[in-house]
Residue, then its C-alpha position, 0 to 999 in steps of 0.5 A: m788389375k788381377k795381376l797387381i792384386e796377386i803381386i801385392i798379396f805375394l809381397f805381403c806374404s813374403i814379408t811375413l814368411f821371411a820374418q817367419q823364416l822356418p816352416y810352421s809345425s804340422q798337425l800330423s803326429n810323429t813329426d814334432f822332432v823336427w821342431n823340438p829336439a827333445q821329442t826325438a825318439v821319445n819311447t823305444d822306437m827307431k823311426t824313419t820319417g818322410f814328410f811333404r807339405q804344399q800350401w796354397l795350391g794354384f798360387d805361384g811361389a807358394p811355400r813347399t816343405a819336405f824332409v826325411g828324418l831318422e830317430y834312434p833311442f839309445l836305451k842303455s844310455n837314456m838318450s836319443g839321437g837323430g837328424a833330418l834333411i830339410s828343404d823349404k822353398v817360398g817363391p825366390i827363396n830356397k833353403f836346404g840343409a841338415m839338422l842333428n838332434y840329441s836328447y837326454k832322458l830323465q826317467e821316473l822323476i815324479k812317478r813311475d813311467d814318466q820322462l823328461s827329455i832335454g834336447i839340443s839341435a844343430s842345423f846347417t842350412q844353405f840359403t839361396f835367393d834367385p831373383t828370376q823366380e820373383i813375381f814383380n811389377d817393376s822391371d827396374d826393381l833393383l833386386l832383379s838386377t842382382t845375381k843368384q845369391s847363396q849363403f851358408y849359415p849354422s844355427i843352434g836350438a834347444g827344448f824340453y818335453y815331459i810326458n807322465n806316462v811314456e808307455e803307449y796303450y798302458d795308461n792315460a798320459f799328459f804331455v807338454g813341450f817347448s823349444a827354441s829354434q835358431a836360438y843362436a844363428t849367424n846373420l845372412l850376408l847377401e849382396s842385397g843386404n844383411f838379414e838377421r835370423a829370428m828365433h822361433l818358439f814352438g810349444t805343444v801340450g796335450a793328452k792321450v786317452y786310452g781305451y781297450d784298443y783305441m786312443i783319443e789325442p787332443k793337442i795344441n801346438l803353438n808357433v811364435v816368431n819374434g813375439e809378433l807372428v803367432d799361430i795356434l793349431a788345435n786338433v784332435t785325433f782318434e786312433m784304432e790300435e794298429v789299424f788307422w787314425a783320423g782327426m780334424g783341426f783348426s789354426t788361428s791362421s784361419e785354416f781348417s784341416i782333416q787328416g787320416g792314415a793307415i797303420f800296418p803292423d809287423l811289416i817285414q818283421r815283428d815289432t815294426e809298424l808302417r804309418i802312411g797318412a795325409l792331411a788336407n787344409i783349407g782357409v775358412g776366414n773371411d779375411r783370407p785372400t781368395n786366391f790362396g787355395p787349399g793345401f795338403e801334407l803327406f806323411v810316411a813313417y816306419l817304426f821298429d821297437v829296439d827294446 
């Protein structure tokens, strides 16, 4: 009976996650460029990033996401470029691909030091379905009789990001961004069926409130798929300049999270910064399945000011 309950839960979640198709955004800072191309190298820092997320520890086939990325600002041309290699695995479904971002920056539109970025992304993903990784109750399930299937598909996304003060630790700032991933994408033509790629919407809004040597950042992220799956992530972080950051958050998917990290300035050479952090989350809602364990995220970034 316990195994049967796990199967039912997994099938329900597989439907949801397949409809979701792309991983939801993170509450860790400096990762938003993966979900919004307009947030690629917003200021004057070149940045390399590594990220890993494991959800629902102890649950077979739980989502696992990882990426490595690079962002570079072309200051004289008022634009930025970047990209990432992304891996996302959920049960028998595995996606691996590359993403390329381009962002053009319009500066001082309303006031000094404000900036509107308009970005576009192109993704190239290999989708693989492996029936041997399925959790099943019926050994005669038709999907189990299929062979390992793989399909390559491209997609295009776009977005914008506005911040009224791009200079950090200079003056308080307000920011807002919105993007659409898989705004255009080819369908998956597999042996087991023809699957349509869904558009994913990502939004962010927040503020940066500065003190003499610290910053407080309240922020809300929004994830929407097909107007049906909606997840809102609210969090607040406190950062001591060039020392550490810490924060907490909550999402409408009934997850509470805490995060923290260390900041190492002028590592290897001047005008650089190494950030290493982690986030842990746990389900707190009564309607959440009890066998969905906690999750965690790991994050590392190296920044170099090219100005």
